[in-house]
C-alpha atoms as an extended CHARMM CRD file, in Angstrom:
* protein
*
       218  EXT
         1         1  MET       CA            -30.7050000000      -14.8210000000       20.5670000000  PROA      1               0.0000000000
         2         2  SER       CA            -31.0330000000      -10.8740000000       20.6850000000  PROA      2               0.0000000000
         3         3  THR       CA            -27.6520000000      -10.5330000000       19.8190000000  PROA      3               0.0000000000
         4         4  VAL       CA            -27.8160000000      -12.8210000000       16.9810000000  PROA      4               0.0000000000
         5         5  SER       CA            -27.7580000000      -10.9830000000       13.3430000000  PROA      5               0.0000000000
         6         6  VAL       CA            -29.9300000000      -13.0500000000       11.1850000000  PROA      6               0.0000000000
         7         7  THR       CA            -28.2470000000      -12.6540000000        8.0190000000  PROA      7               0.0000000000
         8         8  ARG       CA            -26.7180000000      -15.1630000000        5.3860000000  PROA      8               0.0000000000
         9         9  MET       CA            -23.4250000000      -13.8330000000        6.2820000000  PROA      9               0.0000000000
        10        10  ASP       CA            -23.4810000000      -15.0370000000       10.3880000000  PROA      10              0.0000000000
        11        11  LEU       CA            -25.1520000000      -17.8830000000        8.9050000000  PROA      11              0.0000000000
        12        12  LEU       CA            -22.1680000000      -18.6840000000        7.1300000000  PROA      12              0.0000000000
        13        13  ALA       CA            -20.0590000000      -17.5860000000        9.9980000000  PROA      13              0.0000000000
        14        14  ARG       CA            -21.9160000000      -19.3600000000       12.5160000000  PROA      14              0.0000000000
        15        15  LYS       CA            -21.3360000000      -23.0480000000       10.0930000000  PROA      15              0.0000000000
        16        16  ALA       CA            -17.0670000000      -22.0500000000        9.5830000000  PROA      16              0.0000000000
        17        17  GLN       CA            -17.1720000000      -21.5810000000       13.6870000000  PROA      17              0.0000000000
        18        18  ILE       CA            -19.1270000000      -24.8320000000       14.0260000000  PROA      18              0.0000000000
        19        19  ALA       CA            -16.9740000000      -26.9270000000       11.4030000000  PROA      19              0.0000000000
        20        20  LEU       CA            -13.2460000000      -25.1480000000       13.4220000000  PROA      20              0.0000000000
        21        21  ALA       CA            -14.4150000000      -26.2220000000       16.9310000000  PROA      21              0.0000000000
        22        22  SER       CA            -15.1620000000      -29.6650000000       15.9920000000  PROA      22              0.0000000000
        23        23  GLN       CA            -11.4900000000      -29.8270000000       14.4200000000  PROA      23              0.0000000000
        24        24  GLY       CA            -10.0320000000      -28.2760000000       17.6720000000  PROA      24              0.0000000000
        25        25  ARG       CA            -12.1870000000      -30.3860000000       19.3570000000  PROA      25              0.0000000000
        26        26  ASP       CA            -11.0660000000      -33.8020000000       17.4110000000  PROA      26              0.0000000000
        27        27  LEU       CA             -7.2670000000      -32.9190000000       17.5150000000  PROA      27              0.0000000000
        28        28  LEU       CA             -8.0240000000      -31.8550000000       21.4720000000  PROA      28              0.0000000000
        29        29  GLU       CA             -9.1990000000      -35.7050000000       21.5640000000  PROA      29              0.0000000000
        30        30  GLN       CA             -6.3800000000      -37.1270000000       19.7300000000  PROA      30              0.0000000000
        31        31  LYS       CA             -3.9290000000      -34.9570000000       22.3790000000  PROA      31              0.0000000000
        32        32  ARG       CA             -5.4570000000      -36.2640000000       25.4510000000  PROA      32              0.0000000000
        33        33  THR       CA             -5.6750000000      -39.9440000000       24.1000000000  PROA      33              0.0000000000
        34        34  ALA       CA             -1.9540000000      -39.7770000000       23.2410000000  PROA      34              0.0000000000
        35        35  LEU       CA             -1.7580000000      -37.7820000000       26.6860000000  PROA      35              0.0000000000
        36        36  LEU       CA             -3.4450000000      -40.9180000000       27.8040000000  PROA      36              0.0000000000
        37        37  LYS       CA             -1.1900000000      -43.0300000000       27.4260000000  PROA      37              0.0000000000
        38        38  GLU       CA              1.5500000000      -41.6480000000       27.7730000000  PROA      38              0.0000000000
        39        39  PHE       CA              1.1200000000      -40.9520000000       31.1310000000  PROA      39              0.0000000000
        40        40  LEU       CA              0.1690000000      -44.8430000000       31.7840000000  PROA      40              0.0000000000
        41        41  ARG       CA              3.3840000000      -45.8720000000       30.4580000000  PROA      41              0.0000000000
        42        42  THR       CA              5.4420000000      -43.0870000000       32.7310000000  PROA      42              0.0000000000
        43        43  ALA       CA              3.0590000000      -44.9970000000       35.1920000000  PROA      43              0.0000000000
        44        44  ASP       CA              4.0620000000      -47.9970000000       35.0270000000  PROA      44              0.0000000000
        45        45  THR       CA              8.0770000000      -46.8060000000       35.0170000000  PROA      45              0.0000000000
        46        46  ALA       CA              7.2840000000      -45.2870000000       37.9770000000  PROA      46              0.0000000000
        47        47  LEU       CA              6.2580000000      -48.7120000000       39.4750000000  PROA      47              0.0000000000
        48        48  GLU       CA              9.5630000000      -50.3020000000       38.3340000000  PROA      48              0.0000000000
        49        49  ARG       CA             11.3240000000      -47.2930000000       39.2490000000  PROA      49              0.0000000000
        50        50  SER       CA              9.4250000000      -47.2790000000       42.6900000000  PROA      50              0.0000000000
        51        51  ASP       CA             10.5830000000      -51.2640000000       43.3160000000  PROA      51              0.0000000000
        52        52  VAL       CA             13.7320000000      -50.8090000000       42.3800000000  PROA      52              0.0000000000
        53        53  LEU       CA             14.1930000000      -48.3840000000       45.3780000000  PROA      53              0.0000000000
        54        54  ASN       CA             12.3720000000      -50.3220000000       47.9530000000  PROA      54              0.0000000000
        55        55  LEU       CA             14.7170000000      -52.8620000000       46.6740000000  PROA      55              0.0000000000
        56        56  THR       CA             17.7520000000      -50.9450000000       47.2030000000  PROA      56              0.0000000000
        57        57  ALA       CA             16.7160000000      -48.8260000000       50.2720000000  PROA      57              0.0000000000
        58        58  ALA       CA             16.6710000000      -52.3360000000       51.5120000000  PROA      58              0.0000000000
        59        59  ASN       CA             19.3820000000      -53.2000000000       50.4000000000  PROA      59              0.0000000000
        60        60  ALA       CA             21.1580000000      -49.9660000000       51.9380000000  PROA      60              0.0000000000
        61        61  ARG       CA             19.8940000000      -50.6240000000       55.6020000000  PROA      61              0.0000000000
        62        62  GLN       CA             20.8790000000      -53.7170000000       55.3900000000  PROA      62              0.0000000000
        63        63  ALA       CA             24.3630000000      -53.0690000000       54.1880000000  PROA      63              0.0000000000
        64        64  LEU       CA             24.6060000000      -50.3330000000       57.2800000000  PROA      64              0.0000000000
        65        65  ALA       CA             23.2090000000      -52.5910000000       59.5140000000  PROA      65              0.0000000000
        66        66  ARG       CA             26.2790000000      -54.7830000000       58.4950000000  PROA      66              0.0000000000
        67        67  ALA       CA             28.7130000000      -52.3990000000       58.9100000000  PROA      67              0.0000000000
        68        68  LYS       CA             28.1200000000      -51.7670000000       62.0230000000  PROA      68              0.0000000000
        69        69  ALA       CA             28.0630000000      -54.8550000000       63.5170000000  PROA      69              0.0000000000
        70        70  MET       CA             31.7290000000      -55.3970000000       61.4430000000  PROA      70              0.0000000000
        71        71  ALA       CA             33.5140000000      -52.3570000000       62.2870000000  PROA      71              0.0000000000
        72        72  GLY       CA             31.2150000000      -50.9100000000       64.9530000000  PROA      72              0.0000000000
        73        73  ALA       CA             29.3220000000      -47.4400000000       64.5020000000  PROA      73              0.0000000000
        74        74  GLU       CA             32.2300000000      -45.0460000000       65.5640000000  PROA      74              0.0000000000
        75        75  VAL       CA             34.3010000000      -46.5050000000       62.2580000000  PROA      75              0.0000000000
        76        76  VAL       CA             30.8310000000      -46.2380000000       60.2480000000  PROA      76              0.0000000000
        77        77  ARG       CA             30.1640000000      -43.0060000000       61.4240000000  PROA      77              0.0000000000
        78        78  SER       CA             33.6530000000      -41.3850000000       60.3430000000  PROA      78              0.0000000000
        79        79  ALA       CA             33.9640000000      -42.3920000000       57.3190000000  PROA      79              0.0000000000
        80        80  ALA       CA             30.4810000000      -41.2260000000       56.4400000000  PROA      80              0.0000000000
        81        81  LEU       CA             32.1870000000      -37.9810000000       57.6550000000  PROA      81              0.0000000000
        82        82  ALA       CA             34.8810000000      -38.0760000000       55.8600000000  PROA      82              0.0000000000
        83        83  SER       CA             32.9040000000      -39.0380000000       52.5470000000  PROA      83              0.0000000000
        84        84  ARG       CA             30.3940000000      -36.3050000000       52.7360000000  PROA      84              0.0000000000
        85        85  SER       CA             30.5690000000      -34.3450000000       48.8160000000  PROA      85              0.0000000000
        86        86  ALA       CA             28.2510000000      -33.0150000000       46.9060000000  PROA      86              0.0000000000
        87        87  PHE       CA             27.1360000000      -33.8330000000       43.5450000000  PROA      87              0.0000000000
        88        88  ARG       CA             25.8330000000      -32.1860000000       40.4940000000  PROA      88              0.0000000000
        89        89  ILE       CA             22.4620000000      -32.9690000000       39.0430000000  PROA      89              0.0000000000
        90        90  ASN       CA             21.2210000000      -30.6790000000       35.9050000000  PROA      90              0.0000000000
        91        91  VAL       CA             17.4120000000      -30.2880000000       35.4660000000  PROA      91              0.0000000000
        92        92  SER       CA             15.8380000000      -29.4770000000       31.8360000000  PROA      92              0.0000000000
        93        93  THR       CA             12.6990000000      -29.9040000000       30.6500000000  PROA      93              0.0000000000
        94        94  VAL       CA             12.3200000000      -32.1620000000       26.6000000000  PROA      94              0.0000000000
        95        95  SER       CA              9.1370000000      -31.9790000000       25.1540000000  PROA      95              0.0000000000
        96        96  VAL       CA              6.3790000000      -35.3680000000       25.5070000000  PROA      96              0.0000000000
        97        97  MET       CA              3.3160000000      -34.7860000000       22.8570000000  PROA      97              0.0000000000
        98        98  GLY       CA              3.7380000000      -31.1450000000       23.2420000000  PROA      98              0.0000000000
        99        99  VAL       CA              4.6200000000      -30.7630000000       27.0410000000  PROA      99              0.0000000000
       100       100  ARG       CA              7.3480000000      -29.4370000000       28.5480000000  PROA      100             0.0000000000
       101       101  VAL       CA              8.2990000000      -32.1700000000       31.3370000000  PROA      101             0.0000000000
       102       102  PRO       CA             11.2230000000      -32.2280000000       33.4310000000  PROA      102             0.0000000000
       103       103  HSD       CA             14.4490000000      -34.3440000000       32.6840000000  PROA      103             0.0000000000
       104       104  ILE       CA             16.7290000000      -34.9670000000       35.4080000000  PROA      104             0.0000000000
       105       105  GLU       CA             20.3790000000      -35.4070000000       33.9400000000  PROA      105             0.0000000000
       106       106  GLN       CA             22.3480000000      -36.5620000000       36.9540000000  PROA      106             0.0000000000
       107       107  LYS       CA             26.1900000000      -37.1770000000       36.6410000000  PROA      107             0.0000000000
       108       108  ARG       CA             27.6100000000      -40.3060000000       38.0630000000  PROA      108             0.0000000000
       109       109  VAL       CA             26.6700000000      -41.0530000000       41.6460000000  PROA      109             0.0000000000
       110       110  SER       CA             28.5890000000      -43.9170000000       42.0290000000  PROA      110             0.0000000000
       111       111  ARG       CA             32.1290000000      -43.7950000000       43.3830000000  PROA      111             0.0000000000
       112       112  SER       CA             35.6540000000      -45.3890000000       43.6910000000  PROA      112             0.0000000000
       113       113  MET       CA             37.0230000000      -46.1590000000       46.7440000000  PROA      113             0.0000000000
       114       114  LEU       CA             39.6670000000      -43.4110000000       46.3320000000  PROA      114             0.0000000000
       115       115  GLU       CA             36.7480000000      -40.7890000000       45.6670000000  PROA      115             0.0000000000
       116       116  ARG       CA             34.8200000000      -41.4600000000       48.9080000000  PROA      116             0.0000000000
       117       117  GLY       CA             37.0020000000      -39.2940000000       50.9530000000  PROA      117             0.0000000000
       118       118  TYR       CA             38.0880000000      -41.6710000000       53.8580000000  PROA      118             0.0000000000
       119       119  SER       CA             41.6180000000      -43.6900000000       54.3660000000  PROA      119             0.0000000000
       120       120  ILE       CA             40.6290000000      -47.5280000000       52.8420000000  PROA      120             0.0000000000
       121       121  VAL       CA             43.4680000000      -48.3140000000       54.7120000000  PROA      121             0.0000000000
       122       122  GLY       CA             42.1750000000      -50.4180000000       57.5580000000  PROA      122             0.0000000000
       123       123  GLU       CA             38.3800000000      -50.1790000000       57.2600000000  PROA      123             0.0000000000
       124       124  SER       CA             36.5210000000      -52.4740000000       56.7640000000  PROA      124             0.0000000000
       125       125  ILE       CA             35.0260000000      -54.1880000000       52.8730000000  PROA      125             0.0000000000
       126       126  THR       CA             31.5190000000      -53.4440000000       54.6040000000  PROA      126             0.0000000000
       127       127  ILE       CA             32.0610000000      -49.9020000000       54.5860000000  PROA      127             0.0000000000
       128       128  ASP       CA             32.3500000000      -49.9190000000       51.2480000000  PROA      128             0.0000000000
       129       129  GLU       CA             29.2920000000      -51.8350000000       50.6440000000  PROA      129             0.0000000000
       130       130  THR       CA             27.2740000000      -50.0880000000       52.4550000000  PROA      130             0.0000000000
       131       131  ALA       CA             28.7640000000      -46.7850000000       50.3290000000  PROA      131             0.0000000000
       132       132  SER       CA             27.4330000000      -48.1500000000       47.2270000000  PROA      132             0.0000000000
       133       133  ALA       CA             24.6220000000      -49.7630000000       48.5480000000  PROA      133             0.0000000000
       134       134  PHE       CA             23.5900000000      -45.4880000000       49.8270000000  PROA      134             0.0000000000
       135       135  GLU       CA             24.9060000000      -44.4490000000       45.9250000000  PROA      135             0.0000000000
       136       136  ALA       CA             22.5070000000      -47.1500000000       44.0080000000  PROA      136             0.0000000000
       137       137  GLU       CA             20.0200000000      -45.3660000000       46.6380000000  PROA      137             0.0000000000
       138       138  VAL       CA             20.3050000000      -42.1010000000       45.6500000000  PROA      138             0.0000000000
       139       139  GLU       CA             20.5090000000      -43.0850000000       41.6750000000  PROA      139             0.0000000000
       140       140  ALA       CA             17.0660000000      -44.9630000000       42.1730000000  PROA      140             0.0000000000
       141       141  ILE       CA             15.9900000000      -41.9790000000       44.1450000000  PROA      141             0.0000000000
       142       142  LEU       CA             16.6410000000      -39.6860000000       40.9670000000  PROA      142             0.0000000000
       143       143  GLN       CA             14.8680000000      -41.8130000000       38.8820000000  PROA      143             0.0000000000
       144       144  LEU       CA             11.6980000000      -42.5830000000       40.5300000000  PROA      144             0.0000000000
       145       145  ALA       CA             11.6770000000      -38.5680000000       40.6700000000  PROA      145             0.0000000000
       146       146  GLU       CA             11.5880000000      -38.0080000000       37.2350000000  PROA      146             0.0000000000
       147       147  SER       CA              8.7680000000      -40.4020000000       36.5870000000  PROA      147             0.0000000000
       148       148  GLU       CA              6.9870000000      -38.8570000000       39.0010000000  PROA      148             0.0000000000
       149       149  LEU       CA              7.6330000000      -35.3410000000       38.6690000000  PROA      149             0.0000000000
       150       150  ARG       CA              7.1370000000      -36.4820000000       34.4260000000  PROA      150             0.0000000000
       151       151  LEU       CA              3.6950000000      -37.7450000000       36.0670000000  PROA      151             0.0000000000
       152       152  ALA       CA              2.7970000000      -34.4760000000       37.5090000000  PROA      152             0.0000000000
       153       153  ARG       CA              3.1490000000      -32.7700000000       34.6480000000  PROA      153             0.0000000000
       154       154  LEU       CA              1.2700000000      -35.0360000000       31.9280000000  PROA      154             0.0000000000
       155       155  GLY       CA             -1.8050000000      -35.2330000000       34.7510000000  PROA      155             0.0000000000
       156       156  ASP       CA             -1.9960000000      -31.2360000000       34.6480000000  PROA      156             0.0000000000
       157       157  GLU       CA             -2.3120000000      -31.8690000000       31.0400000000  PROA      157             0.0000000000
       158       158  ILE       CA             -4.5640000000      -34.0520000000       30.6870000000  PROA      158             0.0000000000
       159       159  GLN       CA             -7.1100000000      -32.0280000000       33.2700000000  PROA      159             0.0000000000
       160       160  ARG       CA             -6.3000000000      -28.7520000000       31.0900000000  PROA      160             0.0000000000
       161       161  THR       CA             -7.2890000000      -30.7100000000       27.7290000000  PROA      161             0.0000000000
       162       162  SER       CA             -9.8850000000      -32.1830000000       29.3760000000  PROA      162             0.0000000000
       163       163  ARG       CA            -11.6260000000      -28.9600000000       30.6930000000  PROA      163             0.0000000000
       164       164  ARG       CA            -11.4090000000      -27.7260000000       27.2340000000  PROA      164             0.0000000000
       165       165  LEU       CA            -13.0350000000      -30.8000000000       25.6440000000  PROA      165             0.0000000000
       166       166  ASN       CA            -15.9760000000      -30.1760000000       28.2650000000  PROA      166             0.0000000000
       167       167  ALA       CA            -16.4500000000      -26.8320000000       27.5120000000  PROA      167             0.0000000000
       168       168  LEU       CA            -16.3320000000      -27.2080000000       23.7930000000  PROA      168             0.0000000000
       169       169  ASP       CA            -18.5400000000      -30.2250000000       23.8750000000  PROA      169             0.0000000000
       170       170  HSD       CA            -21.2630000000      -28.6670000000       26.0050000000  PROA      170             0.0000000000
       171       171  PHE       CA            -20.8450000000      -24.8390000000       26.0990000000  PROA      171             0.0000000000
       172       172  VAL       CA            -18.8280000000      -23.6690000000       22.9220000000  PROA      172             0.0000000000
       173       173  ILE       CA            -20.0370000000      -26.3330000000       20.1250000000  PROA      173             0.0000000000
       174       174  PRO       CA            -24.2050000000      -26.4600000000       21.4490000000  PROA      174             0.0000000000
       175       175  ARG       CA            -24.3830000000      -22.2280000000       21.8070000000  PROA      175             0.0000000000
       176       176  LEU       CA            -23.1640000000      -22.1170000000       18.0390000000  PROA      176             0.0000000000
       177       177  LYS       CA            -25.0310000000      -25.0570000000       17.1450000000  PROA      177             0.0000000000
       178       178  SER       CA            -28.3460000000      -23.1050000000       18.2600000000  PROA      178             0.0000000000
       179       179  GLU       CA            -27.3210000000      -19.4970000000       17.0040000000  PROA      179             0.0000000000
       180       180  ARG       CA            -26.7950000000      -21.2650000000       13.2230000000  PROA      180             0.0000000000
       181       181  ASP       CA            -30.2000000000      -23.1530000000       13.8380000000  PROA      181             0.0000000000
       182       182  PHE       CA            -32.0470000000      -19.8180000000       14.7300000000  PROA      182             0.0000000000
       183       183  ILE       CA            -30.7850000000      -17.8700000000       12.1300000000  PROA      183             0.0000000000
       184       184  GLN       CA            -31.5330000000      -20.5110000000       10.0560000000  PROA      184             0.0000000000
       185       185  MET       CA            -35.8110000000      -20.7260000000       11.1910000000  PROA      185             0.0000000000
       186       186  SER       CA            -35.2800000000      -16.9050000000       11.5090000000  PROA      186             0.0000000000
       187       187  LEU       CA            -34.4180000000      -16.6760000000        7.3440000000  PROA      187             0.0000000000
       188       188  ASP       CA            -36.8170000000      -19.1020000000        6.6890000000  PROA      188             0.0000000000
       189       189  GLU       CA            -39.3220000000      -18.0040000000        8.3500000000  PROA      189             0.0000000000
       190       190  ARG       CA            -38.5560000000      -14.5570000000        6.6530000000  PROA      190             0.0000000000
       191       191  GLU       CA            -38.6240000000      -16.2180000000        3.3390000000  PROA      191             0.0000000000
       192       192  ARG       CA            -41.9170000000      -17.8050000000        3.7210000000  PROA      192             0.0000000000
       193       193  ALA       CA            -42.8520000000      -14.1800000000        4.6960000000  PROA      193             0.0000000000
       194       194  ASP       CA            -41.3020000000      -12.5310000000        2.0540000000  PROA      194             0.0000000000
       195       195  HSD       CA            -43.2670000000      -15.1570000000       -0.2300000000  PROA      195             0.0000000000
       196       196  PHE       CA            -46.4920000000      -14.9480000000        1.8560000000  PROA      196             0.0000000000
       197       197  ARG       CA            -46.4420000000      -11.0980000000        1.0830000000  PROA      197             0.0000000000
       198       198  LEU       CA            -45.1340000000      -11.5770000000       -2.6710000000  PROA      198             0.0000000000
       199       199  LYS       CA            -48.3620000000      -13.5240000000       -3.5090000000  PROA      199             0.0000000000
       200       200  MET       CA            -50.2670000000      -10.6170000000       -1.8350000000  PROA      200             0.0000000000
       201       201  VAL       CA            -48.9840000000       -8.5010000000       -3.8530000000  PROA      201             0.0000000000
       202       202  LYS       CA            -49.4120000000      -10.2380000000       -6.5650000000  PROA      202             0.0000000000
       203       203  HSD       CA            -53.0310000000      -10.6140000000       -5.8440000000  PROA      203             0.0000000000
       204       204  ILE       CA            -53.6900000000       -7.6060000000       -5.2930000000  PROA      204             0.0000000000
       205       205  LEU       CA            -51.9630000000       -6.6750000000       -8.8540000000  PROA      205             0.0000000000
       206       206  GLU       CA            -54.4560000000       -9.2640000000      -10.7790000000  PROA      206             0.0000000000
       207       207  ARG       CA            -57.3550000000       -8.3730000000       -8.8450000000  PROA      207             0.0000000000
       208       208  LYS       CA            -56.7240000000       -4.7660000000       -9.8510000000  PROA      208             0.0000000000
       209       209  ARG       CA            -56.2520000000       -5.3960000000      -13.2490000000  PROA      209             0.0000000000
       210       210  GLU       CA            -59.4460000000       -7.1000000000      -13.6830000000  PROA      210             0.0000000000
       211       211  ILE       CA            -61.1580000000       -4.0660000000      -11.9520000000  PROA      211             0.0000000000
       212       212  GLU       CA            -59.6760000000       -2.1550000000      -14.5130000000  PROA      212             0.0000000000
       213       213  VAL       CA            -60.2720000000       -4.1570000000      -17.1910000000  PROA      213             0.0000000000
       214       214  SER       CA            -64.1050000000       -4.8790000000      -16.3770000000  PROA      214             0.0000000000
       215       215  GLY       CA            -64.6250000000       -0.8870000000      -16.5040000000  PROA      215             0.0000000000
       216       216  ARG       CA            -63.3190000000       -0.2180000000      -19.2480000000  PROA      216             0.0000000000
       217       217  MET       CA            -65.6750000000       -3.0730000000      -21.5090000000  PROA      217             0.0000000000
       218       218  GLY       CA            -68.5590000000       -1.4330000000      -18.9460000000  PROA      218             0.0000000000
């Protein structure tokens, strides 16, 4: 405490700092609570989307197996090569409880038969069923990816907020309170010492007057 100035002004400053730190701590606690709620909500969504992805992936594998069995592996491979095309996705960010999280704005993945690139004449219906099934799987992948990215960002922010809360709870606020108590104790001791000195001076002056009076009377 050697670096702490023992003055009334410093005492008032510490009290103001404690009030401000406590207010900030309460706001951080509210933020963490809100983030945890959003994290749990997003986790539920991610679990649902994971189930959807598992289902669509299984459907895609089954559709592919049927297409190979009905049309032949070479026909399926030929259709896959003919239908290769890119699709655009836009990744932006949105604010969730003050945290910037990714938002995947995807264009329509599913395509019509004419848009898939292969000849529709003579192709088995199972080819189209397989294409539709894999397009649905891609959409499910993108949706799950968005939820998982959001979970990662929210989790990071929850950890940062928790660290700041711990610092306030275990270091900053206790230190400020300790300094406040030290200043208050030192000021009280100084006041008692000043009061004692005043009493001593008063006593000395009274004794001096008594001696002077006794001398004049003698």
